[in-house]
C-alpha positions in Angstrom: -129.1 60.3 27.8 -125.6 59.0 28.3 -125.3 55.5 29.7 -123.9 55.2 33.2 -121.5 52.5 32.3 -120.1 54.6 29.4 -119.6 57.5 31.8 -117.8 55.3 34.4 -115.6 53.7 31.8 -114.8 56.9 29.9 -114.9 59.6 32.5 -112.1 61.7 31.2 -113.3 61.4 27.6 -116.8 62.5 28.5 -115.5 65.6 30.4 -113.1 66.5 27.6 -115.8 66.0 24.9 -118.4 68.1 26.7 -115.8 70.9 27.1 -116.4 71.5 23.3 -119.9 72.7 24.4 -118.2 75.2 26.7 -119.5 73.1 29.6 -117.4 72.1 32.6 -119.1 68.8 33.4 -116.5 67.4 35.8 -118.7 68.0 38.9 -121.8 66.4 37.3 -119.8 63.4 36.0 -118.2 62.8 39.4 -121.6 63.1 41.0 -123.0 60.5 38.7 -120.3 58.1 39.5 -120.5 58.7 43.3 -124.3 58.4 43.4 -124.2 55.3 41.3 -121.8 53.7 43.7 -124.2 54.7 46.6 -127.2 53.3 44.7 -125.5 50.0 44.1 -124.5 49.7 47.7 -128.0 50.3 48.9 -129.4 47.8 46.3 -126.9 45.2 47.6 -127.9 45.7 51.2 -131.6 45.6 50.3 -131.2 42.5 48.3 -129.4 40.8 51.1 -132.0 41.8 53.6 -134.9 40.7 51.4 -133.1 37.3 51.0 -132.9 37.0 54.8 -136.6 37.8 55.1 -137.5 35.1 52.5 -135.4 32.5 54.4 -137.0 33.4 57.7 -140.5 33.3 56.2 -139.8 29.8 55.0 -138.5 28.8 58.4 -141.6 30.3 60.1 -143.8 28.2 57.8 -141.9 25.1 58.6 -142.1 25.7 62.4 -145.9 26.3 62.2 -146.3 23.0 60.3 -144.4 21.2 63.1 -146.6 22.8 65.7 -143.7 24.9 67.2 -145.8 28.1 67.5 -143.5 29.7 70.2 -140.4 29.3 68.1 -142.3 30.6 65.0 -143.5 33.7 67.0 -139.9 34.6 68.0 -138.9 34.5 64.3 -141.9 36.6 63.4 -140.9 39.3 65.9 -137.4 39.3 64.3 -138.9 40.0 60.9 -140.6 43.2 62.2 -137.2 45.0 62.6 -136.0 43.6 59.3 -139.1 44.9 57.5 -138.5 48.3 59.0 -135.0 48.3 57.7 -136.0 47.1 54.3 -138.6 49.9 54.0 -135.9 52.5 54.9 -133.5 51.0 52.4 -136.2 50.9 49.7 -137.0 54.6 50.4 -133.3 55.5 50.2 -133.0 53.6 47.0 -135.9 55.4 45.4 -134.4 58.8 46.5 -131.0 57.9 45.2 -132.3 56.8 41.8 -134.3 60.0 41.5 -131.2 62.0 42.3 -129.1 60.1 39.8 -131.7 60.4 37.1 -132.0 64.2 37.7 -128.3 64.7 37.1 -128.3 62.4 34.0 -131.1 64.4 32.5 -129.0 67.5 32.6 -126.0 66.1 30.8 -126.1 66.7 27.1 -124.8 64.3 24.4 -121.1 64.3 23.8 -120.1 65.9 20.5 -118.6 63.7 17.8 -114.9 64.1 17.1 -115.7 66.0 13.9 -117.5 68.7 15.8 -115.4 71.9 16.0 -115.0 73.7 19.3 -116.5 77.1 19.5 -118.2 79.7 21.7 -121.1 80.8 19.4 -122.7 80.3 16.0 -119.9 82.4 14.6 -117.7 79.4 15.0 -119.8 77.1 12.9 -117.9 75.9 9.9 -119.1 76.2 6.3 -118.4 72.9 4.5 -120.4 73.4 1.2 -122.2 76.1 -0.8 -124.0 76.1 -4.1 -126.0 78.4 -6.3 -125.7 82.0 -7.4 -126.8 84.8 -5.1 -129.6 86.7 -6.9 -129.0 90.3 -7.8 -132.3 92.1 -7.2 -133.2 95.6 -8.2 -133.6 98.5 -5.9 -137.4 98.0 -6.0 -137.2 94.5 -4.6 -139.1 93.7 -1.5 -138.8 91.4 1.5 -141.3 88.6 1.7 -143.6 90.2 4.2 -144.1 93.1 1.7 -144.5 90.7 -1.2 -147.1 88.7 0.8 -149.1 91.9 1.3 -148.7 93.1 -2.3 -150.0 89.9 -3.8 -152.4 89.1 -0.9 -151.0 85.6 -0.3 -150.1 85.7 3.4 -151.9 87.8 6.0 -149.9 88.4 9.1 -152.4 90.9 10.6 -155.3 88.6 10.2 -153.4 85.8 11.9 -152.6 88.3 14.7 -156.3 89.1 15.0 -157.4 85.4 15.2 -154.6 84.1 17.5 -151.6 86.4 17.9 -148.2 87.2 16.5 -146.5 84.3 14.8 -149.7 82.6 13.5 -150.1 83.8 9.8 -153.0 83.0 7.5 -152.0 81.7 4.0 -154.5 82.8 1.3 -155.1 82.0 -2.4 -152.0 81.2 -4.3 -150.0 81.4 -1.0 -152.0 78.6 0.5 -151.6 76.5 -2.7 -147.9 77.1 -2.8 -147.6 76.0 0.9 -149.5 72.8 0.1 -147.4 72.3 -3.0 -144.2 72.4 -1.0 -145.5 69.9 1.5 -146.5 67.5 -1.2 -143.3 68.0 -3.1 -141.1 67.4 0.0 -143.1 64.2 0.9 -142.9 62.9 -2.6 -139.1 63.4 -2.7 -138.8 61.7 0.7 -140.9 58.7 -0.2 -139.1 58.3 -3.5 -135.9 58.1 -1.5 -137.3 55.2 0.5 -138.8 56.9 3.5 -142.1 55.6 4.6 -144.8 58.2 5.2 -146.6 58.3 8.5 -149.3 60.6 9.9 -148.7 61.2 13.6 -150.5 62.9 16.5 -149.9 66.6 17.0 -150.0 66.1 20.8 -147.6 64.1 22.9 -147.4 62.9 26.5 -144.5 63.4 28.9 -142.9 60.1 28.1 -142.7 61.0 24.4 -141.2 64.4 25.3 -138.6 62.8 27.5 -137.8 60.1 25.0 -136.5 62.6 22.3 -135.0 65.1 24.8 -137.5 67.9 24.9 -138.4 67.2 28.6 -137.8 67.8 31.4 -135.8 70.9 30.7 -137.5 72.5 27.7 -141.0 72.8 28.9 -140.9 76.6 28.3 -140.5 76.1 24.6 -143.6 73.9 24.2 -147.3 74.7 24.4 -148.9 72.7 27.3 -152.5 71.5 27.7 -152.9 71.5 31.5 -156.2 69.6 31.7 -154.8 66.6 29.8 -151.1 66.8 30.7 -150.2 66.9 26.9 -147.9 69.0 24.8 -148.3 70.3 21.3 -145.4 68.9 19.2 -142.4 71.1 18.4 -141.6 68.9 15.4 -142.7 65.5 13.8 -139.5 64.1 15.1 -141.0 63.7 18.6 -144.1 61.5 17.8 -142.5 59.7 14.9 -139.4 58.7 16.8 -141.6 57.6 19.8 -143.2 55.0 17.4 -140.1 52.9 18.3 -140.1 53.6 22.1 -139.8 50.4 24.2 -139.3 48.4 21.0 -136.7 45.6 20.2 -136.1 45.5 16.5 -134.4 42.7 14.7 -131.1 43.6 13.2 -132.3 42.3 9.8 -135.1 44.9 9.9 -132.7 47.9 10.2 -132.7 50.6 9.0 -136.1 52.1 9.7 -136.9 55.2 7.6 -139.9 57.5 8.2 -141.1 60.8 6.9 -144.0 62.9 8.2 -145.6 66.2 7.7 -147.0 68.1 10.7 -147.6 71.6 11.9 -145.1 72.5 14.6 -145.7 74.7 17.6 -143.0 76.5 19.5 -143.2 79.0 22.4 -140.0 80.9 21.6 -138.9 83.9 23.6 -140.3 87.1 22.2 -138.0 89.4 20.4 -138.3 92.2 17.9 -136.7 93.5 14.7 -136.4 92.5 11.0 -134.8 89.1 11.9 -138.1 87.9 13.3 -140.4 89.6 10.9 -142.8 87.8 8.6 -142.0 84.1 8.2 -138.6 84.3 9.8 -139.8 83.0 13.2 -143.3 81.7 13.9 -145.1 80.0 16.8 -146.9 77.7 14.3 -145.4 76.5 11.1 -145.4 73.5 8.7 -142.5 71.1 8.4 -141.7 67.8 6.7 -139.4 65.6 8.7 -137.2 62.6 7.9 -135.8 60.2 10.5 -133.9 57.0 10.6 -133.2 54.2 13.2 -129.9 52.7 12.3 -127.3 50.1 13.3 -124.5 51.9 15.1 -122.0 50.8 12.5 -124.0 52.5 9.7 -125.3 55.7 11.3 -122.7 58.1 10.0 -122.9 56.8 6.5 -126.7 57.3 6.9 -126.1 60.9 8.1 -124.2 61.6 4.9 -127.0 60.1 2.9 -129.5 62.4 4.6 -127.4 65.4 3.9 -127.1 64.5 0.2 -130.9 64.0 0.1 -131.7 67.4 1.5 -129.1 68.9 -1.0 -131.0 67.3 -3.9 -134.3 68.8 -2.8 -132.9 72.3 -2.5 -131.1 71.9 -5.9 -134.5 71.1 -7.5 -135.9 74.4 -6.1 -132.8 76.2 -7.6 -132.1 78.1 -4.4 -128.7 79.2 -3.3 -127.7 77.4 -0.1 -124.8 76.5 2.2 -124.2 73.8 4.7 -122.7 74.5 8.1 -121.1 72.0 10.5 -122.2 73.2 14.0 -119.6 73.9 16.6 -119.9 72.5 20.1 -121.7 75.5 21.7 -124.3 75.7 18.9 -125.0 71.9 19.0 -128.4 70.8 20.2 -128.7 69.1 23.6 -129.3 65.6 22.2 -127.1 65.8 19.1 -123.7 64.3 18.5 -123.2 65.9 15.1 -125.4 68.4 13.2 -125.3 69.9 9.8 -127.4 73.0 9.2 -128.7 74.0 5.8 -129.2 77.8 5.1 -130.8 79.5 2.1 -129.8 82.9 1.0 -132.7 85.4 1.3 -132.1 88.0 -1.4 -134.9 90.3 -0.1 -133.3 90.4 3.3 -129.6 89.9 2.2 -129.1 87.2 4.9 -128.8 83.5 5.4 -131.9 81.7 6.8 -131.7 78.2 8.4 -134.2 75.8 6.8 -132.9 72.4 8.0 -130.9 70.6 10.6 -129.7 67.1 10.0 -128.4 65.3 13.1 -127.1 62.0 14.5 -128.0 61.4 18.1 -126.1 58.1 18.3 -127.6 56.2 21.4 -128.6 59.4 23.3 -132.3 59.3 22.4 -132.4 55.5 22.1 -131.3 55.2 25.8 -134.1 57.4 26.8 -136.6 55.6 24.5 -135.3 52.1 25.4 -135.0 51.5 21.7 -132.9 48.5 21.0 -132.2 45.9 18.3 -131.4 42.2 18.6 -128.3 41.1 16.8 -127.7 37.7 15.2 -126.3 36.3 18.4 -129.5 37.2 20.2 -128.0 40.0 22.3 -129.7 43.4 22.4 -128.1 46.8 22.1 -129.1 50.4 21.7 -129.8 51.6 18.2 -128.8 55.0 16.7 -131.4 57.6 15.8 -131.1 60.4 13.3 -133.4 63.0 12.0 -133.6 66.0 9.7 -135.9 68.7 8.4 -136.8 68.0 4.8 -137.8 70.8 4.9 -139.1 73.5 7.2 -141.5 75.5 5.1 -141.6 79.2 6.4 -138.1 80.2 5.4 -138.1 78.1 2.2 -141.3 79.9 1.2 -139.8 83.3 2.2 -136.7 82.7 0.1 -138.8 81.5 -2.9 -140.8 84.7 -2.8 -137.9 87.0 -2.4 -135.4 85.3 -4.8 -137.9 84.8 -7.6 -139.6 88.2 -7.6 -139.7 90.0 -11.0 -141.4 93.1 -12.3 -144.2 90.9 -13.6 -144.7 88.8 -10.4 -143.1 85.9 -8.5 -142.0 83.0 -10.7 -142.7 79.5 -9.4 -139.8 77.0 -9.7 -140.5 74.5 -12.6 -140.5 71.5 -10.2 -143.4 73.0 -8.2 -145.7 73.9 -11.2 -147.3 70.4 -11.4 -148.2 70.8 -7.7 -149.4 74.4 -7.8 -151.2 74.5 -11.1 -149.7 77.9 -11.9 -146.3 79.2 -12.8 -146.4 82.8 -11.5 -148.0 84.8 -8.7 -149.2 88.1 -10.1 
């Protein structure tokens, strides 16, 4: 959430920056400023009135002590009207604050100056690529056919148990899935990230803190009886570890990694682009996140990008990195890099990771601050990235490494799987 003072002091910059998202925010920004002025005026009037009431209450007490009941009663009658006015002002203040908060909740983060303008994902900019595109034979199969051939992932069984988008991993498929999770976590912890196991359910405050609520309820599974949500990613519970915290500057940065299943109620669609593991309602992902000093956050973002690159390189998969344009940028992000793997069996690029800097946007919602050496507090910067999302990594591994004799496991995973080929 953008800070009100920042909006007031940088109105034109905010409107211009948000135009990169193809968003005309001028009306919302003007509304924020006008409502904030109204809120402050009501607050000033209320404070003044409450001050008067306090003074009169003191005078009434003094009069009663002196035995001047008549004079005290006159003042008590005067306070009745003042209390009525104070109640009205307090109600107006609550309504105005809610109105202001409602608009602030709808304003996305402003894009970093490095974010290119654009109208769709077609305007994302490729900034890096590595690896050779595999040349498969005419008998090569997409991963959903390979999964059936080797009996390692059962989509029909998952559909029977739950529904579409909930596959069952079997035998070597389950072991490969577990191997990837362990490998990703080991890579992250070796890079200095502290592993945490977090709840798979969150409350409304947690969803608001990282930006999923109040406007993305439709993408999350909701448990009505308990007013809880299934997590869309480990980013949400892990980042909320720091909600309402004041961290010492000397304790920054904070680095966490976590594995969780993820649950997403995405709009239904059909076709090869969502077949198999391409889009699921439940999937596994390993996440990394950082809480950084504002002066260091973009250097930290570059470090995260290099870290994800190193993991993919060890898997020997062809990949590219895209800098997202304004219209493709997430609601909370200031700058995002997407990693995509080339799926040889489908002849297309598949997104497997997003690495983002949210600057103070999440921290403002979370009330996540740090205390500097002079004792003053300020908002920290938060960052997070997939390291990595498993379904499309697994799909690419199966498709790119298929041979007439079976699917070859990358050398780096063999110590985790205990086998070198799926046959």
